[in-house]
NUKOLNU-247600 format. One line per field, with one value per atom (N, C-alpha, C): residue number from 1; atom name; x, y, z. Coordinates in Angstrom, 3 decimals, padded with zeros to 6 digits. Layout:
N
resi: c(NUM  ...);
name: c(CA  ...);
xx: c(X  ...);
yy: c(Y  ...);
zz: c(Z  ...);
//
This chain:
258
resi: c(1  1  1  2  2  2  3  3  3  4  4  4  5  5  5  6  6  6  7  7  7  8  8  8  9  9  9  10  10  10  11  11  11  12  12  12  13  13  13  14  14  14  15  15  15  16  16  16  17  17  17  18  18  18  19  19  19  20  20  20  21  21  21  22  22  22  23  23  23  24  24  24  25  25  25  26  26  26  27  27  27  28  28  28  29  29  29  30  30  30  31  31  31  32  32  32  33  33  33  34  34  34  35  35  35  36  36  36  37  37  37  38  38  38  39  39  39  40  40  40  41  41  41  42  42  42  43  43  43  44  44  44  45  45  45  46  46  46  47  47  47  48  48  48  49  49  49  50  50  50  51  51  51  52  52  52  53  53  53  54  54  54  55  55  55  56  56  56  57  57  57  58  58  58  59  59  59  60  60  60  61  61  61  62  62  62  63  63  63  64  64  64  65  65  65  66  66  66  67  67  67  68  68  68  69  69  69  70  70  70  71  71  71  72  72  72  73  73  73  74  74  74  75  75  75  76  76  76  77  77  77  78  78  78  79  79  79  80  80  80  81  81  81  82  82  82  83  83  83  84  84  84  85  85  85  86  86  86  87  87  87  88  88  88  89  89  89  90  90  90  91  91  91  92  92  92  93  93  93  94  94  94  95  95  95  96  96  96  97  97  97  98  98  98  99  99  99  100  100  100  101  101  101  102  102  102  103  103  103  104  104  104  105  105  105  106  106  106  107  107  107  108  108  108  109  109  109  110  110  110  111  111  111  112  112  112  113  113  113  114  114  114  115  115  115  116  116  116  117  117  117  118  118  118  119  119  119  120  120  120  121  121  121  122  122  122  123  123  123  124  124  124  125  125  125  126  126  126  127  127  127  128  128  128  129  129  129  130  130  130  131  131  131  132  132  132  133  133  133  134  134  134  135  135  135  136  136  136  137  137  137  138  138  138  139  139  139  140  140  140  141  141  141  142  142  142  143  143  143  144  144  144  145  145  145  146  146  146  147  147  147  148  148  148  149  149  149  150  150  150  151  151  151  152  152  152  153  153  153  154  154  154  155  155  155  156  156  156  157  157  157  158  158  158  159  159  159  160  160  160  161  161  161  162  162  162  163  163  163  164  164  164  165  165  165  166  166  166  167  167  167  168  168  168  169  169  169  170  170  170  171  171  171  172  172  172  173  173  173  174  174  174  175  175  175  176  176  176  177  177  177  178  178  178  179  179  179  180  180  180  181  181  181  182  182  182  183  183  183  184  184  184  185  185  185  186  186  186  187  187  187  188  188  188  189  189  189  190  190  190  191  191  191  192  192  192  193  193  193  194  194  194  195  195  195  196  196  196  197  197  197  198  198  198  199  199  199  200  200  200  201  201  201  202  202  202  203  203  203  204  204  204  205  205  205  206  206  206  207  207  207  208  208  208  209  209  209  210  210  210  211  211  211  212  212  212  213  213  213  214  214  214  215  215  215  216  216  216  217  217  217  218  218  218  219  219  219  220  220  220  221  221  221  222  222  222  223  223  223  224  224  224  225  225  225  226  226  226  227  227  227  228  228  228  229  229  229  230  230  230  231  231  231  232  232  232  233  233  233  234  234  234  235  235  235  236  236  236  237  237  237  238  238  238  239  239  239  240  240  240  241  241  241  242  242  242  243  243  243  244  244  244  245  245  245  246  246  246  247  247  247  248  248  248  249  249  249  250  250  250  251  251  251  252  252  252  253  253  253  254  254  254  255  255  255  256  256  256  257  257  257  258  258  258);
name: c(N  CA  C  N  CA  C  N  CA  C  N  CA  C  N  CA  C  N  CA  C  N  CA  C  N  CA  C  N  CA  C  N  CA  C  N  CA  C  N  CA  C  N  CA  C  N  CA  C  N  CA  C  N  CA  C  N  CA  C  N  CA  C  N  CA  C  N  CA  C  N  CA  C  N  CA  C  N  CA  C  N  CA  C  N  CA  C  N  CA  C  N  CA  C  N  CA  C  N  CA  C  N  CA  C  N  CA  C  N  CA  C  N  CA  C  N  CA  C  N  CA  C  N  CA  C  N  CA  C  N  CA  C  N  CA  C  N  CA  C  N  CA  C  N  CA  C  N  CA  C  N  CA  C  N  CA  C  N  CA  C  N  CA  C  N  CA  C  N  CA  C  N  CA  C  N  CA  C  N  CA  C  N  CA  C  N  CA  C  N  CA  C  N  CA  C  N  CA  C  N  CA  C  N  CA  C  N  CA  C  N  CA  C  N  CA  C  N  CA  C  N  CA  C  N  CA  C  N  CA  C  N  CA  C  N  CA  C  N  CA  C  N  CA  C  N  CA  C  N  CA  C  N  CA  C  N  CA  C  N  CA  C  N  CA  C  N  CA  C  N  CA  C  N  CA  C  N  CA  C  N  CA  C  N  CA  C  N  CA  C  N  CA  C  N  CA  C  N  CA  C  N  CA  C  N  CA  C  N  CA  C  N  CA  C  N  CA  C  N  CA  C  N  CA  C  N  CA  C  N  CA  C  N  CA  C  N  CA  C  N  CA  C  N  CA  C  N  CA  C  N  CA  C  N  CA  C  N  CA  C  N  CA  C  N  CA  C  N  CA  C  N  CA  C  N  CA  C  N  CA  C  N  CA  C  N  CA  C  N  CA  C  N  CA  C  N  CA  C  N  CA  C  N  CA  C  N  CA  C  N  CA  C  N  CA  C  N  CA  C  N  CA  C  N  CA  C  N  CA  C  N  CA  C  N  CA  C  N  CA  C  N  CA  C  N  CA  C  N  CA  C  N  CA  C  N  CA  C  N  CA  C  N  CA  C  N  CA  C  N  CA  C  N  CA  C  N  CA  C  N  CA  C  N  CA  C  N  CA  C  N  CA  C  N  CA  C  N  CA  C  N  CA  C  N  CA  C  N  CA  C  N  CA  C  N  CA  C  N  CA  C  N  CA  C  N  CA  C  N  CA  C  N  CA  C  N  CA  C  N  CA  C  N  CA  C  N  CA  C  N  CA  C  N  CA  C  N  CA  C  N  CA  C  N  CA  C  N  CA  C  N  CA  C  N  CA  C  N  CA  C  N  CA  C  N  CA  C  N  CA  C  N  CA  C  N  CA  C  N  CA  C  N  CA  C  N  CA  C  N  CA  C  N  CA  C  N  CA  C  N  CA  C  N  CA  C  N  CA  C  N  CA  C  N  CA  C  N  CA  C  N  CA  C  N  CA  C  N  CA  C  N  CA  C  N  CA  C  N  CA  C  N  CA  C  N  CA  C  N  CA  C  N  CA  C  N  CA  C  N  CA  C  N  CA  C  N  CA  C  N  CA  C  N  CA  C  N  CA  C  N  CA  C  N  CA  C  N  CA  C  N  CA  C  N  CA  C  N  CA  C  N  CA  C  N  CA  C  N  CA  C  N  CA  C  N  CA  C  N  CA  C  N  CA  C  N  CA  C  N  CA  C  N  CA  C  N  CA  C  N  CA  C  N  CA  C  N  CA  C  N  CA  C  N  CA  C  N  CA  C  N  CA  C  N  CA  C  N  CA  C  N  CA  C  N  CA  C  N  CA  C  N  CA  C  N  CA  C  N  CA  C  N  CA  C  N  CA  C  N  CA  C  N  CA  C  N  CA  C  N  CA  C  N  CA  C  N  CA  C  N  CA  C  N  CA  C  N  CA  C  N  CA  C  N  CA  C  N  CA  C  N  CA  C  N  CA  C  N  CA  C  N  CA  C  N  CA  C  N  CA  C  N  CA  C  N  CA  C  N  CA  C  N  CA  C  N  CA  C  N  CA  C);
xx: c(089.494  088.119  087.956  086.943  086.706  086.071  086.472  085.868  084.448  083.615  082.215  081.921  081.005  080.626  079.776  079.539  078.789  077.434  076.737  075.403  075.418  076.618  076.706  077.295  077.783  078.503  077.604  078.119  077.467  078.390  077.827  078.659  078.956  080.155  080.585  079.865  079.682  079.023  080.072  079.920  080.852  080.122  080.878  080.252  079.371  078.162  077.242  076.429  077.140  076.470  076.149  074.873  074.479  074.821  074.709  075.025  076.500  077.359  078.797  079.082  078.483  078.702  078.215  077.087  076.564  077.517  078.001  078.923  080.221  080.698  081.932  081.741  080.597  080.314  080.248  079.615  079.523  080.917  081.751  083.109  083.923  083.776  084.483  083.997  082.687  082.110  082.664  082.718  083.224  084.702  085.474  086.888  087.040  086.211  086.267  085.893  084.842  084.429  085.547  086.181  087.288  088.417  088.748  089.816  089.469  088.248  087.831  087.790  087.286  087.196  088.578  089.442  090.768  091.659  091.455  092.347  091.679  090.531  089.753  090.536  091.390  092.070  093.538  093.939  095.368  095.790  094.817  095.173  095.765  096.082  096.725  098.019  098.136  099.286  100.101  101.310  102.100  102.361  101.957  102.151  103.454  104.243  105.527  105.440  105.638  105.622  107.055  107.270  108.605  108.689  109.796  109.984  110.053  109.557  109.654  110.987  111.859  113.031  114.347  114.362  115.596  115.749  116.949  117.218  117.864  117.875  118.557  120.002  120.450  121.806  121.879  120.880  120.848  120.590  121.149  121.024  119.565  118.716  117.316  116.575  116.914  116.303  116.626  117.891  118.313  117.768  117.638  117.032  115.576  114.838  113.435  113.294  114.164  114.157  114.372  115.370  115.672  114.558  114.099  113.050  111.771  111.383  110.172  110.286  111.464  111.668  111.471  111.998  111.841  110.372  109.663  108.247  107.424  107.722  106.990  107.138  108.307  108.527  107.718  107.174  106.267  104.882  104.600  103.312  102.457  102.953  102.199  102.383  101.368  101.504  102.107  103.068  103.661  102.850  102.363  101.595  102.348  102.338  102.954  102.066  102.543  101.870  102.080  102.860  102.967  103.943  104.584  105.469  106.927  107.843  109.280  109.867  111.198  111.879  111.675  111.382  111.156  110.021  108.991  107.861  108.318  109.098  109.633  110.516  111.359  112.275  111.510  110.443  109.657  108.953  108.316  107.659  108.682  109.827  110.888  111.369  111.562  112.010  111.039  109.756  108.746  108.820  108.931  108.965  110.206  111.308  112.569  112.557  111.679  111.610  110.377  109.662  108.472  107.221  107.262  106.101  105.165  104.119  103.121  103.305  102.998  103.347  102.239  101.651  100.556  100.786  100.055  100.231  098.953  098.860  097.781  098.436  098.408  099.090  098.210  098.816  098.074  098.202  097.092  097.098  097.441  098.545  099.016  099.061  099.079  099.191  100.411  101.526  102.696  102.606  102.229  101.804  102.863  102.438  103.291  102.978  103.945  103.715  103.914  103.087  103.314  104.682  105.362  106.680  106.531  107.609  107.494  107.445  107.376  107.426  106.082  105.010  103.678  102.944  102.347  101.457  100.113  099.726  098.433  098.491  097.761  097.684  096.375  096.015  094.874  095.343  094.817  095.115  093.993  094.352  093.375  093.561  092.444  092.498  092.636  092.086  092.037  093.033  093.827  094.801  094.127  093.000  092.374  091.798  091.309  090.842  092.026  093.111  094.325  094.793  094.758  095.205  094.303  093.011  092.096  092.476  092.778  093.132  094.459  095.419  096.718  096.591  095.602  095.382  094.472  093.453  092.379  092.879  093.838  094.224  095.460  095.978  097.273  097.181  098.089  098.197  099.463  100.203  101.371  101.760  102.407  102.825  104.298  105.064  106.480  106.729  107.317  107.596  109.085  109.450  110.833  111.074  112.323  112.582  111.782  111.184  110.375  110.083  109.167  108.840  107.461  106.796  105.483  104.477  104.451  103.478  103.680  104.931  105.240  104.801  105.084  104.674  103.157  102.502  101.039  100.482  101.041  100.573  100.884  102.055  102.426  101.450  101.211  100.337  098.874  098.487  097.142  096.981  097.929  097.863  097.958  098.860  099.051  097.801  097.177  095.965  094.827  094.695  093.627  093.818  095.071  095.346  095.130  095.635  095.513  094.050  093.221  091.806  090.928  091.565  090.876  089.847  090.079  089.255  089.612  090.851  091.247  091.901  092.108  092.718  094.202  094.816  096.189  097.191  097.262  098.230  099.597  100.669  102.001  102.437  103.127  103.706  105.199  105.988  107.441  108.059  108.837  109.595  111.018  111.437  112.749  113.767  114.890  116.041  115.924  116.554  116.502  117.125  118.246  118.942  118.091  117.499  116.697  115.503  114.904  113.676  113.928  115.172  115.517  114.675  114.587  113.843  112.353  111.838  110.432  110.179  111.069  110.912  111.088  112.003  112.171  110.884  110.237  108.987  107.887  107.865  106.897  107.108  108.382  108.692  108.207  108.381  107.916  106.398  105.679  104.219  103.799  104.537  104.209  104.431  105.544  105.833  104.805  104.323  103.337  101.922  101.752  100.453  099.509  100.010  099.137  098.960  099.822  099.603  099.798  099.301  099.393  100.781  101.102  102.435  102.711  101.645  101.845  101.738  101.454  101.297  102.565  103.778  104.972  105.091  104.370  104.410  103.609  102.899  102.117  102.989  104.261  105.158  106.514  107.201  108.558  109.520  110.600  111.651  112.866  113.367  114.460  115.319  116.533  117.426  117.663  116.995  117.245  116.111  116.439  115.450  114.952  115.849  115.471  114.471  114.721  113.803  112.434  112.446  111.188  110.392  111.067  110.396  109.806  110.557  110.063  108.864  108.886  107.789  106.514  106.648  105.495  104.964  105.862  105.426  104.585  105.085  104.409  103.109  103.152  102.033  100.999  101.372  100.424  100.022  100.980  100.657  100.126  100.848  100.431  099.213  099.271  098.201  096.853  096.855  095.596  095.346  096.172  095.977  095.880  096.776  096.808  097.371  096.761  097.162  097.455  098.404  098.718  097.618  097.281  096.211  096.348  095.540  095.494  094.679  095.063  094.322  092.940  091.918  090.567  090.524  089.652  089.542  088.578  088.958  088.040  086.816  085.706  084.470  084.380  084.322  084.355  083.178  082.039  080.855  081.002  081.956  082.226  083.450  084.007  085.204  086.371  086.492  087.530  088.834  089.927  091.253  091.998  092.613  093.361  094.819  095.627  097.066  097.789  098.903  099.692  101.010  101.483  102.819  103.219  104.494  104.981  104.858  104.393  104.282  102.847  102.721  101.401  100.766  099.466  098.684  098.266  098.253  097.843  096.444  095.415  094.093  094.010  093.102  092.996  091.596  091.445  090.142  089.812  088.528  088.090  088.480  089.091  089.474  088.291  088.137  087.026  087.554  086.993  087.326  086.028  085.822  084.587  084.619);
yy: c(061.709  062.071  062.020  061.303  061.214  062.503  062.869  064.056  063.746  064.792  064.626  065.263  064.691  065.260  066.496  067.227  068.485  068.319  067.219  067.003  066.384  065.961  065.282  066.148  067.342  068.159  068.526  068.292  068.723  069.716  070.821  071.857  071.540  071.907  071.642  072.563  072.056  072.832  073.376  074.640  075.252  076.167  076.891  077.777  078.838  078.999  080.005  080.605  081.088  081.630  083.108  083.429  084.832  085.617  084.987  085.664  086.035  085.114  085.411  086.584  086.561  087.640  088.981  088.953  090.181  090.728  089.878  090.320  090.851  090.164  090.602  091.991  092.187  093.474  094.591  094.325  095.326  095.659  094.645  094.876  095.722  095.457  096.250  097.696  097.876  099.220  099.990  099.339  099.996  100.352  099.508  099.812  101.061  101.171  102.361  103.610  103.527  104.675  105.084  104.097  104.399  105.116  104.623  105.238  106.633  106.810  108.129  109.143  108.714  109.618  109.971  108.971  109.196  110.063  110.010  110.708  111.911  112.321  113.368  114.670  115.006  116.305  116.225  115.129  115.005  115.920  116.396  117.297  116.543  117.216  116.561  115.873  114.628  113.809  113.388  112.964  112.154  110.846  109.740  108.430  107.825  107.343  106.707  105.236  104.375  102.926  102.416  101.356  100.764  099.670  098.970  097.808  098.181  097.257  097.420  096.912  096.386  095.646  096.418  097.597  098.373  099.171  099.140  099.790  101.159  101.935  103.233  103.057  103.936  103.853  103.185  102.382  101.758  102.834  102.638  103.629  103.968  102.966  103.212  103.923  103.586  104.249  105.740  106.053  107.456  108.228  107.564  108.221  108.594  107.648  107.898  109.018  109.033  110.059  111.454  111.571  112.866  113.297  112.363  112.690  113.129  112.419  112.772  114.164  114.504  115.829  116.926  116.680  117.656  117.788  116.663  116.702  117.415  117.133  117.767  119.278  119.761  121.206  121.883  121.082  121.637  121.908  121.349  121.540  120.291  119.193  117.940  117.212  116.459  115.502  114.227  113.654  112.390  111.241  110.374  109.211  107.938  106.966  105.664  104.576  103.350  102.237  102.204  103.158  103.346  102.460  101.525  100.575  100.989  100.015  100.298  100.430  100.462  100.480  101.767  101.637  102.804  103.661  103.021  103.776  104.667  104.102  104.883  106.015  105.712  106.721  107.902  107.610  108.682  109.533  108.883  109.625  110.434  109.867  110.552  111.788  111.652  112.775  113.942  113.638  114.696  115.401  114.630  115.212  116.073  115.676  116.397  117.796  118.049  119.387  120.147  119.602  120.266  119.974  118.934  118.563  117.632  117.242  116.358  114.943  113.977  112.595  111.679  110.878  109.991  108.594  107.626  106.253  105.441  104.454  103.448  102.119  101.772  100.570  099.340  098.232  097.003  096.109  095.537  094.621  093.227  092.661  091.350  090.387  089.059  088.076  088.344  088.670  089.159  090.673  091.289  092.692  093.609  094.473  095.521  096.808  097.300  098.508  099.754  100.779  102.051  102.611  103.216  103.790  105.063  105.512  106.622  108.012  108.116  109.424  109.849  109.278  109.556  110.579  111.589  112.506  111.841  110.972  110.310  109.028  108.003  106.769  106.059  105.162  104.283  102.845  101.942  100.520  099.848  099.220  098.655  097.139  096.395  094.927  094.359  095.073  094.527  095.260  094.495  095.100  095.978  095.521  096.284  097.595  097.631  098.899  099.833  099.282  100.083  100.694  099.928  100.447  101.571  101.449  102.531  103.815  103.717  104.898  105.493  104.646  105.136  105.886  105.512  106.170  107.391  107.281  108.284  109.704  109.886  111.219  111.759  111.034  111.391  111.999  112.949  113.628  113.204  112.274  111.690  110.438  109.518  108.251  108.018  107.656  107.369  105.908  105.179  103.753  103.589  103.331  103.054  101.540  101.094  099.648  098.907  097.796  097.016  095.638  094.938  093.565  093.431  092.305  092.024  093.135  093.582  094.604  095.903  096.300  097.529  097.440  096.297  096.116  096.075  095.464  095.426  096.843  097.669  099.048  099.868  099.638  100.339  100.029  098.735  098.360  098.735  098.776  099.255  100.706  101.555  102.977  103.172  102.429  102.559  102.139  101.051  100.577  101.577  102.175  103.160  104.389  104.821  105.956  105.550  104.379  103.898  103.786  103.267  103.052  104.257  105.341  106.591  106.445  105.494  105.389  106.483  106.969  108.190  109.089  110.335  111.265  110.937  111.582  111.221  111.866  111.298  111.760  111.152  111.882  111.388  110.186  109.260  108.083  108.093  107.996  108.065  106.760  106.128  104.934  105.382  105.191  105.694  104.553  104.762  103.864  102.939  103.362  102.640  101.247  101.150  099.867  098.817  099.169  098.206  097.730  098.621  098.297  097.908  097.618  097.333  096.194  095.063  093.914  094.225  094.994  095.398  096.235  097.175  098.046  097.262  096.287  095.426  094.647  094.179  093.438  094.352  095.586  096.537  096.746  096.803  096.916  095.683  094.507  093.272  093.303  093.751  093.836  094.785  095.883  096.843  096.220  095.493  094.849  093.773  093.072  092.008  092.559  093.857  094.479  094.332  093.876  093.733  095.049  096.025  097.395  098.300  099.505  100.429  101.035  101.518  102.075  103.309  104.035  105.246  104.997  103.769  103.499  103.782  103.503  103.858  105.350  106.183  107.621  107.994  107.019  107.277  107.360  106.997  107.066  107.611  108.175  108.690  107.758  107.400  106.595  107.488  107.575  108.511  108.056  108.586  108.454  109.809  110.822  112.192  112.712  113.120  113.727  115.039  115.809  117.087  116.869  115.856  115.578  115.137  114.324  113.872  115.052  115.976  117.146  118.022  118.257  119.082  118.421  117.097  116.355  116.505  116.430  116.600  118.032  118.995  120.386  120.569  120.019  120.198  119.405  118.121  117.216  117.231  117.760  117.819  119.245  120.049  121.397  122.264  122.293  123.122  122.515  121.218  120.567  120.637  120.550  120.555  121.871  122.877  124.235  124.263  123.555  123.549  124.874  125.412  126.687  126.525  127.309  127.263  127.938  127.336  127.868  127.302  127.790  127.247  125.957  125.038  123.778  124.029  123.301  123.465  123.062  123.705  123.405  122.251  121.308  120.202  120.739  120.023  120.410  119.670  120.433  119.835  118.881  119.159  118.338  116.913  116.697  115.351  114.727  115.426  114.955  114.743  115.664  115.538  116.163  115.622  116.140  116.420  117.582  117.946  117.561  118.106  117.855  119.181  119.190  120.409  120.252  121.369  121.396  122.845  123.067  124.421  124.830  123.909  124.187  124.556  125.273  125.620  124.414  124.367  123.232  123.491  122.427  122.552  121.962  122.781  122.236  121.806  120.900  120.438  120.030  119.606  119.154  117.791  117.467  116.171  115.076  114.025  112.922  111.988  111.504  110.616  109.209  108.244  106.850  106.088  105.413  104.669  103.348);
zz: c(083.029  082.679  081.153  080.704  079.275  078.760  077.533  076.932  076.507  076.494  076.146  074.794  074.057  072.774  072.998  071.914  071.988  072.654  072.364  072.914  074.304  074.749  076.043  077.149  076.790  077.776  078.943  080.155  081.382  082.074  082.524  083.128  084.588  085.003  086.370  087.353  088.547  089.592  090.545  090.939  091.873  092.833  093.682  094.673  094.009  094.494  093.966  095.110  096.111  097.286  097.083  096.989  096.859  098.125  099.275  100.532  100.604  100.162  100.139  099.199  098.009  097.051  097.614  098.306  098.894  099.951  100.853  101.911  101.308  100.282  099.617  098.994  098.337  097.713  098.744  099.870  100.937  101.472  101.675  102.168  101.195  099.908  098.901  098.933  099.020  099.093  100.290  101.444  102.657  102.533  101.847  101.627  100.758  099.726  098.881  099.678  100.487  101.293  102.254  102.872  103.791  103.056  101.867  101.086  100.621  100.102  099.619  100.755  101.906  103.055  103.584  103.666  104.222  103.339  102.029  101.103  100.428  100.922  100.264  100.097  101.044  101.024  100.600  099.977  099.655  098.513  097.711  096.623  095.443  094.359  093.230  093.657  093.281  093.685  092.476  092.749  091.820  092.537  091.919  092.529  092.055  092.996  092.679  093.038  092.030  092.204  092.285  093.063  093.132  094.177  094.163  095.028  096.504  097.340  098.794  099.332  098.462  098.935  098.899  098.323  098.284  099.573  100.132  101.411  101.215  102.293  102.290  101.834  100.957  100.430  099.065  098.732  097.412  096.356  095.166  094.101  093.811  093.716  093.365  094.496  095.731  096.894  096.856  096.629  096.658  095.462  094.309  093.149  093.437  094.012  094.333  095.359  096.312  097.359  096.773  095.886  095.276  094.330  093.504  092.537  093.239  094.289  095.029  095.644  096.133  096.693  095.652  094.459  093.375  092.965  092.902  092.524  093.596  094.867  095.967  095.936  095.516  095.461  094.353  093.446  092.437  093.021  094.216  094.862  094.910  094.343  094.367  095.701  096.092  097.184  096.618  097.322  096.897  097.476  096.602  097.023  096.662  097.585  097.342  097.939  097.824  098.477  099.971  100.506  101.944  102.681  101.986  102.649  102.640  102.774  102.794  101.387  101.295  100.011  099.241  097.952  097.096  097.633  098.181  098.731  099.877  100.781  101.893  101.383  100.399  099.857  099.282  098.544  097.928  098.984  099.957  101.032  101.833  102.036  102.775  102.022  100.708  099.900  099.968  099.974  100.071  101.419  102.484  103.831  104.046  103.451  103.665  103.053  102.103  101.514  101.990  102.971  103.496  102.705  101.847  101.047  101.788  101.103  101.712  101.186  102.071  101.806  102.308  101.402  101.790  101.218  101.787  101.340  101.404  100.513  100.538  100.880  102.125  102.588  102.389  101.972  101.774  103.000  103.429  104.571  104.065  104.544  104.107  105.285  105.017  106.110  106.984  106.323  107.051  106.972  108.066  108.061  107.481  106.586  106.031  106.770  107.528  108.312  107.457  107.647  106.963  107.337  106.386  106.681  107.514  108.166  109.127  108.502  107.177  106.526  105.938  106.446  105.930  106.791  106.145  106.852  107.105  106.171  106.265  105.449  105.912  105.138  105.442  104.542  104.755  104.575  105.377  105.254  104.462  103.355  102.437  102.360  102.355  102.328  100.913  099.930  098.579  097.670  096.937  096.038  094.988  094.433  093.353  093.860  095.101  095.685  095.877  096.354  096.547  095.235  094.145  092.855  092.368  092.613  092.244  092.977  094.259  095.049  094.599  094.256  093.791  092.476  091.675  090.388  090.517  091.338  091.403  091.666  092.547  092.994  092.275  091.289  090.710  089.322  089.076  087.798  087.058  087.629  086.967  087.735  087.025  087.620  087.294  088.317  088.124  088.465  087.530  087.709  087.965  089.203  089.585  089.495  089.607  089.583  090.646  090.246  091.175  090.629  091.283  090.935  090.326  090.639  090.064  090.350  091.620  092.006  091.251  091.075  090.353  088.900  088.266  086.871  086.746  087.718  087.729  087.770  088.645  088.792  087.540  086.944  085.723  084.587  084.343  083.237  083.506  084.779  085.119  084.698  085.111  084.762  083.254  082.611  081.174  080.403  080.825  080.156  080.303  081.485  081.706  080.822  080.655  079.771  078.315  077.928  076.553  076.114  077.011  076.676  077.016  077.474  077.792  078.916  079.811  081.007  082.008  081.913  082.600  081.556  081.902  080.967  080.783  079.805  079.448  080.398  081.583  082.565  082.258  082.505  082.137  082.973  082.312  082.949  082.666  083.704  083.567  084.035  083.173  083.548  083.850  085.090  085.503  085.562  084.931  084.830  083.612  082.529  081.257  081.356  082.070  082.140  082.850  083.980  084.732  083.915  083.169  082.440  080.978  080.625  079.233  078.640  079.350  078.824  078.718  079.657  079.593  078.356  078.081  076.925  075.625  075.645  074.473  074.195  075.262  075.079  074.551  075.013  074.483  072.980  072.563  071.141  070.384  070.994  070.370  070.191  071.209  071.113  069.999  069.860  068.814  067.431  067.254  065.972  065.643  066.661  066.442  066.281  066.541  066.365  067.543  068.692  069.860  070.609  070.318  070.760  069.549  069.632  068.506  068.402  067.219  066.975  067.823  068.205  068.998  070.504  070.924  072.362  073.177  072.652  073.429  073.725  072.982  073.249  074.495  075.073  076.271  077.523  077.402  078.561  078.154  079.128  078.957  079.672  079.012  079.631  079.822  081.030  081.293  082.464  082.501  083.659  084.314  083.797  084.224  085.098  086.303  087.188  086.602  086.024  085.413  084.275  083.429  082.333  082.862  083.913  084.507  085.062  085.730  086.304  085.209  084.159  083.058  082.367  082.275  081.660  082.491  083.803  084.694  084.615  084.556  084.412  083.154  082.041  080.758  080.670  081.053  080.830  081.962  083.114  084.233  084.569  085.004  085.472  084.332  083.205  082.074  081.378  081.107  080.343  081.048  082.382  083.124  083.859  083.524  084.038  085.564  086.216  087.673  088.179  089.232  089.796  091.279  091.781  093.209  094.018  095.134  095.977  097.382  098.283  099.632  099.631  100.480  100.582  101.163  100.732  101.292  102.755  103.499  104.923  105.166  105.998  106.346  107.073  106.951  107.629  108.965  110.038  111.374  111.607  110.952  111.160  110.667  109.747  109.234  109.902  110.936  111.641  110.669  109.714  108.689  109.176  108.660  108.976  107.678  107.602  106.402  106.512  105.608  105.615  105.685  106.357  106.492  105.736  105.177  104.583  104.407  104.132  103.911  102.447  101.606  100.182  099.808  098.703  098.212  097.541  097.600  097.096  095.658  094.854  093.457  093.275  093.150  092.875  091.419  091.109  089.738  089.359  088.112  087.629  088.232  088.234  088.740  087.753  088.242  087.383  087.194  085.991  085.677  085.436  086.146  085.928  085.809  084.707  084.514  085.253);
//
């Protein structure tokens, strides 16, 4: 194709179906309503991101399982993407200590089944809707070893905190060795000026479960003045269902996302 001069440029024609856009918008709206309705009573959560590919017995699986159990005992609901691997480990860790465990499962061509350790879950068709739900209900985010999806979720949460689209909720990167190259790249971005010098302070990098727990206590429970209380009762007229656990529930402030 020959290049065109400034006065000769003709723009390419592509799909411009208003009806398609309208149907797509309605479908997205319905997905959000389904997610909001399904997760309305989950309470303050900590979302744990990580790979679906690690099996029981793997170091990362067992770390996620133990860490989630410790977080659940603080009164938080553990939220994950609802699938296998690290997600299963985190939900399992919460259930093993009597905590609450929820998931936002993604519908894929090769179906991803919700793991068996969930008290409640929603099946979502769109990745971006799922990410909104994973962020909306959480007062802290834990990034375990994972792949593209995990990094996508990490940078989504980090960008929202950096740009103040959500409040400064703590972000924890777990396992220094696994994330070494990622952290090196973050340092490179800081040196090149593409991120601010204080942006690395928006997350904690640790190998210590105890340090992660103390960080969540300080940056979530204390910072947002969360108090132990009974979970709110669902309203029968809306056919709502709550969640049960042996732990006390932590109510919190309303999160704002623009």
